C-alpha atoms as one frame of an Amber mdcrd trajectory, in Angstrom:
protein
 -14.492  60.549  -7.615 -16.708  56.953  -7.386 -14.984  54.888  -4.342 -13.858
  51.419  -4.801 -14.663  48.712  -2.453 -10.867  46.664  -2.682  -8.307  46.313
  -1.029  -5.218  46.782  -2.830  -3.647  44.715   0.064  -5.866  41.548  -1.075
  -5.787  40.903  -5.564  -8.855  39.063  -6.121  -7.237  37.273  -8.941  -3.618
  36.451 -10.279  -2.228  37.455 -13.505  -2.045  33.844 -15.598   0.550  33.156
 -17.772  -1.945  32.292 -20.770  -2.838  36.328 -19.755   0.251  37.613 -19.884
   1.192  35.817 -23.504  -1.610  37.671 -24.698  -1.459  40.659 -23.579   2.711
  40.556 -24.480   1.486  39.472 -28.080  -1.020  42.579 -28.587   1.059  45.165
 -27.227   4.374  46.990 -26.536   4.446  50.024 -23.554   6.759  52.875 -25.784
   6.751  54.575 -21.683   5.680  55.541 -18.385   5.508  59.289 -17.165   4.365
  58.639 -13.642   3.679  62.221 -11.362   3.288  61.518  -7.466   1.861  63.500
  -5.112   2.934  62.428  -1.108   2.563  66.024   0.402  -0.952  66.220   0.593
  -2.551  63.281   2.726  -0.348  61.128   5.297  -3.508  57.941   4.159  -3.582
  58.264   0.411  -1.280  60.485  -2.536  -2.109  61.214  -5.770  -1.196  59.441
  -8.828  -1.040  60.200 -12.577   0.021  57.889 -15.138   0.725  58.747 -18.778
   1.586  55.460 -20.391   2.416  55.680 -24.269   1.885  51.968 -26.170   1.822
  50.309 -29.387  -0.925  47.896 -30.616  -2.409  45.790 -32.786  -6.424  45.740
 -32.805  -7.671  43.704 -29.901  -9.261  43.074 -26.351  -7.058  43.683 -23.076
  -6.933  44.856 -19.770  -5.011  47.472 -17.879  -3.932  46.217 -13.574  -4.940
  48.933 -11.250  -5.879  49.003  -7.162  -6.809  52.631  -6.424  -8.027  54.156
  -3.268  -9.998  56.291  -5.963 -10.701  57.228  -9.651 -10.632  60.862 -11.113
 -10.652  60.132 -14.416  -9.083  57.617 -17.138  -8.561  58.561 -21.183  -7.943
  56.422 -23.655  -6.296  58.823 -26.576  -8.275  61.812 -24.915 -11.709  59.390
 -24.745 -13.001  59.144 -21.545 -13.251  55.449 -20.421 -15.934  54.223 -17.791
 -14.539  53.720 -14.328 -17.153  51.347 -13.255 -15.649  48.870 -15.401 -12.761
  48.595 -13.192 -12.991  45.197 -11.827 -11.022  43.204  -9.573  -7.701  45.720
 -10.444  -8.240  44.938 -13.765 -10.044  47.835 -16.263 -11.054  46.625 -19.631
  -9.824  48.354 -22.922 -10.679  47.745 -26.593  -7.793  48.694 -28.750  -7.261
  50.092 -32.312  -3.943  49.045 -34.578  -1.482  51.942 -33.527  -0.319  54.264
 -30.760  -2.117  55.130 -27.916  -1.863  56.909 -24.705  -3.529  56.568 -21.676
  -3.721  58.385 -18.986  -4.879  57.595 -15.747  -5.602  60.348 -12.605  -6.102
  57.965  -9.081  -5.975  58.243  -5.662  -3.962  55.567  -3.780  -3.493  54.349
  -0.651   0.173  54.252   1.265   0.283  50.835   2.960   1.490  48.920   5.543
   1.987  45.694   4.821   5.577  45.943   3.261   4.234  46.826  -0.737   2.566
  49.159  -2.443   4.095  52.100  -1.439   4.489  51.427   1.876   4.330  54.187
   4.709   5.999  53.784   8.271   6.107  56.573  11.803   9.476  55.997  13.264
   8.456  55.561  16.777  12.145  56.858  17.656  11.410  60.557  16.712   7.267
  60.339  14.913   9.219  60.939  11.697   7.444  59.739   8.603   8.731  57.595
   5.943   8.165  55.921   2.485   9.771  52.944   0.071   8.234  51.564  -2.724
   7.781  47.734  -3.171   6.145  46.700  -6.645   7.055  42.649  -6.498   4.977
  40.739  -7.006   1.605  42.459  -7.886   1.752  45.685  -6.214   2.811  47.831
  -8.920  -0.990  48.552  -9.747  -1.272  49.730  -5.917   1.016  52.570  -7.276
   0.566  53.449 -10.593  -1.630  52.389 -13.494   0.539  49.535 -15.353   1.029
  46.294 -17.283   2.142  44.578 -14.421   4.129  41.262 -15.784   7.809  41.234
 -16.104   7.809  40.654 -20.174   5.999  44.180 -20.811   9.207  46.426 -19.999
   9.461  50.311 -20.698  11.505  53.006 -19.710   9.886  55.582 -16.799   9.956
  59.207 -15.687   9.181  60.014 -12.304   7.570  63.153 -10.910   7.286  63.438
  -7.284   5.722  66.192  -4.958   7.053  65.874  -0.568   7.313  67.631   2.448
  10.397  70.126   2.032  11.977  68.188   4.053  12.630  64.727   2.397  15.008
  63.854  -0.311  14.093  61.416  -3.021  15.830  58.569  -4.723  14.814  56.209
  -7.297  15.451  54.059 -10.457  16.944  56.865 -12.071  18.985  60.211 -11.176
  16.908  62.517  -9.048  17.350  66.161  -8.756  15.469  68.684  -6.640  14.731
  71.939  -8.503  13.068  73.742  -5.648  11.892  72.981  -2.216   9.609  69.274
  -2.180   9.833  68.987  -6.003  11.876  66.237  -7.387  12.583  65.227 -11.175
  13.813  61.425 -11.602  15.212  61.120 -14.893  14.487  58.634 -17.620  15.485
  54.948 -16.600  16.350  52.199 -18.781  13.617  49.455 -20.252  12.481  48.104
 -16.533  10.115  45.370 -15.397   6.952  47.184 -13.670   8.364  44.638 -10.509
  10.791  46.244  -9.479   9.810  49.929 -10.062  11.107  51.731  -6.561  10.451
  55.008  -5.145  12.534  55.885  -1.921  11.479  58.992  -0.307  11.218  60.911
   3.400  13.904  62.507   5.901  16.616  59.502   4.893  19.847  60.583   6.353
  22.399  59.915   3.403  25.763  59.332   2.941  26.864  59.484  -0.728  30.467
  58.508  -2.326  31.519  57.152  -6.040  33.595  54.400  -7.933  34.730  53.886
 -11.288  32.512  56.515 -12.274  29.242  55.052  -9.959  27.700  57.675  -8.132
  26.830  55.864  -4.429  24.172  56.027  -1.610  23.403  55.066   1.424  20.704
  56.202   3.084  18.868  55.157   6.421  16.645  56.734   9.315  17.749  60.144
  11.144  17.807  57.680  14.246  20.353  55.422  13.136  22.446  58.020  11.304
  25.319  57.865  14.029  25.176  53.708  13.427  24.662  53.784   9.679  28.023
  56.196   9.549  29.853  53.748  11.952  29.151  50.838   8.889  28.876  53.244
   6.179  33.161  52.248   5.666  32.657  48.689   5.480  28.909  48.481   3.306
  30.995  51.050   0.775  34.352  49.271   0.501  32.272  45.935  -0.716  30.536
  47.425  -2.545  33.642  48.901  -4.577  34.914  45.663  -4.649  31.811  43.931
  -5.839  31.586  46.185  -8.463  34.645  45.528  -9.860  34.312  41.812  -9.792
  30.962  41.868 -11.583  32.283  43.676 -14.239  35.278  41.499 -14.828  33.337
  38.810 -14.759  30.136  39.780 -16.797  32.343  42.016 -19.117  29.083  44.330
 -18.985  28.863  47.589 -17.124  26.142  48.391 -14.598  24.253  50.402 -16.670
  21.661  52.104 -14.693  23.012  54.754 -13.268  23.674  55.691  -9.474  23.210
  52.963  -6.983  22.032  53.680  -3.864  21.463  51.267  -1.546  18.534  51.724
   1.161  17.880  50.869   4.480  14.210  50.876   4.989  11.753  50.432   7.603
   9.537  47.978   8.451  10.563  46.351   5.290   8.793  42.110   5.360  11.422
  40.655   3.001  15.433  40.818   3.037  16.581  42.884   0.177  14.655  43.982
  -3.248  17.255  44.404  -6.448  15.799  47.346  -7.216  17.948  48.668 -10.240
  19.201  51.690  -9.117  18.021  51.769  -6.216  18.278  48.596  -3.966  16.103
  48.074  -0.788  17.012  46.469   2.089  15.642  45.721   5.638  17.374  48.102
   7.967  18.336  45.747  11.123  20.996  45.284   8.504  22.487  48.551   9.722
  23.976  47.099  12.750  23.146  48.781  15.994  25.576  46.560  18.358  27.787
  44.113  17.978  27.100  41.438  16.097  29.116  37.811  14.905  30.730  37.580
  11.666  28.820  35.401  10.263  25.872  38.081  10.845  28.683  40.211   8.914
  29.282  37.626   6.208  25.647  37.190   5.807  25.054  40.782   5.065  28.239
  40.880   2.666  26.956  38.204   0.607  23.390  39.911   0.727  24.864  43.336
  -0.762  26.887  41.068  -3.515  23.889  38.837  -3.861  21.305  42.177  -5.157
  24.086  43.635  -7.022  23.799  40.165  -9.169  20.917  40.700  -9.782  21.760
  44.084 -11.665  22.835  41.594 -14.303  20.284  38.213 -13.436  17.441  40.093
 -13.093  17.425  43.738 -14.311  19.462  43.864 -17.616  18.307  40.599 -18.518
  14.248  39.103 -17.289  12.724  35.841 -17.325  10.073  36.396 -19.296   7.543
  34.963 -17.275   7.733  33.142 -12.986   8.622  29.768 -14.109  12.050  30.975
 -14.524  12.882  32.530 -11.821  15.880  30.650 -11.066  17.422  32.684 -13.743
  16.891  35.413 -10.951  17.720  33.698  -7.835  19.819  30.940  -8.205  22.558
  33.023 -10.155  22.349  35.947  -7.890  22.823  33.202  -4.715  25.403  31.602
  -6.684  27.544  35.169  -7.788  26.830  36.645  -4.318  28.445  34.309  -2.286
  31.452  33.691  -5.197  31.856  37.018  -5.601  32.323  37.885  -1.677  34.872
  34.938  -0.602  36.786  36.243  -3.849  37.178  39.792  -3.288  36.265  41.008
   0.318  37.277  40.171   3.445  35.097  37.491   3.885  36.594  34.964   2.251
  35.734  32.614   4.083  31.833  32.915   2.922  30.969  29.014   1.209  31.917
  28.268   4.781  28.968  30.050   6.337  26.943  29.220   2.854  27.379  25.611
   3.892  26.037  25.504   6.796  23.364  27.508   6.555  21.578  28.871   3.086
  22.250  25.492   1.880  20.731  23.472   4.277  17.991  25.696   4.240  18.142
  24.224   0.307  18.374  20.694   1.270  15.254  20.589   4.007  12.796  22.557
   1.475  14.193  19.479  -1.325  12.778  16.736   0.991   9.392  18.568   1.532
   6.390  17.042  -0.419   6.110  20.474  -2.125   9.723  20.306  -3.486  10.017
  21.536  -7.531  12.403  21.296  -9.768  15.206  23.990 -10.001  14.441  25.712
 -13.410  11.146  24.947 -15.574   8.442  24.369 -12.957   5.893  25.025 -15.096
   3.880  27.707 -12.805   0.976  29.392 -15.049  -0.109  31.990 -11.314   1.831
  34.844 -11.225   1.112  34.581  -7.109   0.874  30.986  -6.842   4.644  31.620
  -8.109   5.331  33.484  -4.491   5.601  29.630  -3.217   8.362  28.265  -5.437
  10.653  31.844  -3.426  12.576  29.158  -1.604  15.297  27.197  -0.472  15.298
  25.391  -4.046  15.109  28.471  -5.976  18.286  30.019  -4.328  20.215  27.592
  -2.518  19.959  24.341  -4.631  20.100  26.027  -7.777  23.276  28.165  -6.336
  25.054  25.115  -5.188  24.030  23.262  -8.997  25.406  26.340 -11.117  28.562
  26.072  -8.230  28.828  22.603  -9.713  27.852  23.616 -13.144  31.043  26.112
 -13.528  33.235  23.620 -12.445  31.982  21.371 -14.612  31.993  23.129 -18.097
  35.118  24.950 -16.835  35.200  28.263 -15.914  35.855  30.162 -19.003  33.164
  28.613 -20.461  30.364  28.738 -18.342  31.238  32.963 -18.196  31.291  32.721
 -21.751  27.510  31.710 -22.049  26.969  33.814 -19.334  27.880  37.104 -21.475
  26.869  35.467 -24.349  23.280  35.722 -23.226  23.353  39.447 -21.407  24.715
  40.558 -24.137  21.955  39.081 -26.364  19.224  39.708 -23.837  20.612  42.624
 -22.821  17.539  45.569 -21.254  14.830  42.519 -22.747  13.368  39.008 -21.413
  14.654  35.305 -21.948  13.844  31.912 -21.491  15.974  29.437 -19.688  16.972
  27.753 -23.383  17.743  30.997 -23.905  20.274  30.357 -21.548  21.170  26.683
 -22.707  21.740  28.067 -26.123  24.358  30.479 -24.702  25.799  27.739 -23.055
  26.340  25.752 -26.134  27.588  28.209 -28.508  29.932  28.768 -24.964  31.362
  24.638 -25.830  29.341  22.922 -23.372  29.831  19.890 -24.150  27.306  17.305
 -22.520  25.332  19.777 -20.859  21.972  18.685 -21.926  21.711  15.675 -19.542
  23.136  17.740 -16.563  20.745  19.975 -17.131  18.181  17.177 -17.243  19.127
  15.685 -14.320  19.973  18.084 -11.651  18.495  21.436 -13.441  14.616  20.022
 -14.478  13.794  17.151 -12.640  12.701  17.970  -9.255  13.598  16.414  -5.559
  16.630  14.925  -4.240  18.800  12.496  -5.291  18.328   8.834  -3.914  20.560
   6.017  -3.617  19.351   2.564  -3.251  20.649  -0.932  -3.268  20.484  -2.977
  -6.753  20.872  -6.114  -5.618  20.286  -7.710  -9.107  23.552  -6.215 -10.253
  25.477  -8.515  -7.960  28.801  -7.902  -5.374  31.232  -5.544  -6.535  34.644
  -7.627  -6.950  36.844  -4.746  -8.795  36.582  -1.051  -9.803  38.262   0.047
 -13.240  39.205   3.530 -14.376  39.180   4.558 -18.063  41.165   7.280 -19.549
  38.895   9.837 -19.922  38.397   9.304 -16.181  35.282   6.946 -15.534  35.089
   4.840 -12.863  33.772   1.702 -13.599  32.688  -1.289 -10.948  32.702  -4.511
 -12.623  30.286  -7.143 -10.209  30.105 -10.916  -9.101  27.463 -11.296 -12.267
  29.566 -10.118 -14.977  27.561  -6.742 -14.807  30.164  -3.926 -16.112  28.907
  -0.299 -14.928  29.590   3.157 -14.717  29.813   4.383 -12.079  31.522   7.859
 -11.669  33.337  10.757 -13.684  36.890  11.659 -12.400  37.741  15.177 -13.471
  40.776  16.705 -13.878  41.378  19.700 -11.297  43.787  23.016 -12.543  44.177
  25.449  -9.511  45.110  28.683 -10.048  47.534  28.347  -7.512  49.324  24.974
  -7.262  51.453  25.772  -4.262  48.051  26.784  -2.380  47.440  23.185  -2.159
  47.583  21.974   1.323  49.133  17.805   1.155  47.231  15.389   2.842  47.881
  11.703   3.315  47.493   9.266   0.837  49.298  11.070  -2.320  46.572  13.726
  -1.678  45.914  17.104  -1.402  43.149  19.677  -0.209  42.457  23.325  -1.680
  43.517  25.972   0.535  42.600  29.617   0.512  45.242  30.243  -1.011  44.999
  28.206  -3.768  42.277  30.804  -5.741  40.131  29.333  -8.624  39.633  26.078
 -10.213  38.063  24.541 -12.944  36.943  20.613 -13.130  37.826  19.155 -16.717
  37.310  16.135 -19.116  40.077  14.032 -18.974  41.978  12.628 -22.107  40.063
  15.479 -24.099  41.469  17.920 -26.232  43.314  20.059 -23.675  43.712  17.923
 -21.182  46.151  14.819 -20.651  44.486  11.012 -20.224  43.864   9.597 -16.554
  46.665   5.968 -16.001  44.400   3.893 -13.349  46.702   1.743 -11.069  50.124
   4.643 -11.396  51.546   7.069  -8.967  53.660  10.355  -9.517  56.724   9.578
 -10.232  59.417  11.436  -8.981  61.359  14.084 -11.166  64.949  12.922  -9.313
  67.112  10.532 -10.582  68.384   9.028  -6.870  71.293   7.198  -8.532  72.264
   9.999  -9.971  71.939  12.491  -7.213  74.266   9.538  -5.221  76.701   9.353
  -7.178  76.561  13.353  -7.733  76.988  14.369  -3.818  79.698  11.299  -3.447
  81.250  13.052  -6.036  80.776  16.294  -4.381  82.569  14.754  -1.111  85.455
  13.426  -2.749  86.398  16.669  -3.460  85.809  18.646  -0.764  87.943  15.811
   1.003  90.809  16.619  -1.599  90.156  20.506  -1.082  90.490  20.174   2.832
  93.537  17.870   2.189  94.759  20.389   0.112  94.002  23.097   2.963  95.955
  21.527   5.739  98.983  21.026   3.279  99.483  24.106   2.230  98.932  25.491
   6.655 101.525  23.364   6.964 103.942  24.686   4.827 103.158  28.384   5.479
 103.266  26.858   9.652 107.147  25.288   8.477 108.478  28.544   6.783 107.214
  30.942   9.675 109.625  28.849  11.832 112.126  29.376   9.522 112.643  32.788
   9.311 112.167  33.172  13.061
């Protein structure tokens, strides 16, 4: 059992895009079968990995960051473990199917990555969770660690008898201390996880999907108090995502684990989302904090489609994960949960994050940043990829119209189901859905870095007047004779016009009652033209209405005189009888 000097928490080199491309061209990973022994030690755990793969003939490498290695075999042939350097084991493959078996000892980690083990100071209980993102998976199991080598996983876990185990697929407990997880759908290595320990569980079900919540025993009462709100939001969000995407959640159980010492907000692992456990509130919090939790829940659920069903081929397209999850998370929270003001919270919290990041010298494009190194790509998980990208997608949905926007998304997710895709694949889906004029928008907003800048063009002269064409283009006419397009005026169509609130100047604003809206191109096949200088006329003919009113008044007067005459006659008749 040779000891290795490297620390799994300090990788020596990151995966290069060229290396990932070459490896993906060489081999296909068919399956992972992983056995973990979490019960033998508090410092290390056993990790036995069987990898089925098919390859062309060529040379590549396996990713592995162990404490020690017992054995490595390729097709029953023992490999030299001393060849393992910098977390990589060289492989020489022949054409055909292969089985690679790695028997290793791994270290529990305490930096929030790999298989993290912590002790609750409240009661001394031990808790474990897996965080495979970005390059931590090889410190849990041997693998080919890149997003475009997806494969199904089967996990077998030995744990202390008072522990429960959940992961990316439904788990059974055939005997004390033994847990068997069902085979998963094809997954990327970076969102493979395992959550194990004496967690307090809350279970439910919705629309055929088993739901679960878990947290440390010391905050079990707080989880129970929050469970109704968390589960209600989860159910509402599932219904809305199913409606929007028209693709059912495919990963079996949906467990939300609130874990200790988590070094991020949350992680979208299919079937088992992990959150930092301060999101289980142990004291009173503001509505803003509750909105933040709600949008985080919806954000991670959105990832089940954007990221988990369809995964970026490389990290230069991380916006396909994060911008979409950010946009859809806020959108769905505002649409179907009690936090209908989620966009307001987003505008002064998350959006500001994006605006500040875009002002820095480190600004980058939302899409297609061209990052060549996996570890360097971590720098792009910032306000631009999340908040700015979300704002642009919200703008794009309005520009294309919601139906075109969503139809393109559905096409994209369906075409690349359980596979990988690029931004150009998504652009092609939007184009198929009918997104006209999309190229200029994507060029100006998605693939161009930095904020917009306004500048005075003195050569244009002084603005004399403006003109508006039937298609809604606003032109400026300058004193030097120049005529320049300044703005495109959209035609807004709202779900509930009665929800509009009137303001001064024949103008209206949206309200919480307005519902969804779309911004359409004027003078197109389905939209009328814009008539500059015109004011919407009344649908009432004033002269006719006045005439009808006079007639009604005269008729009323005549009827009143008849009634008075009849009354007088009745009085006279009564007197005569007397």
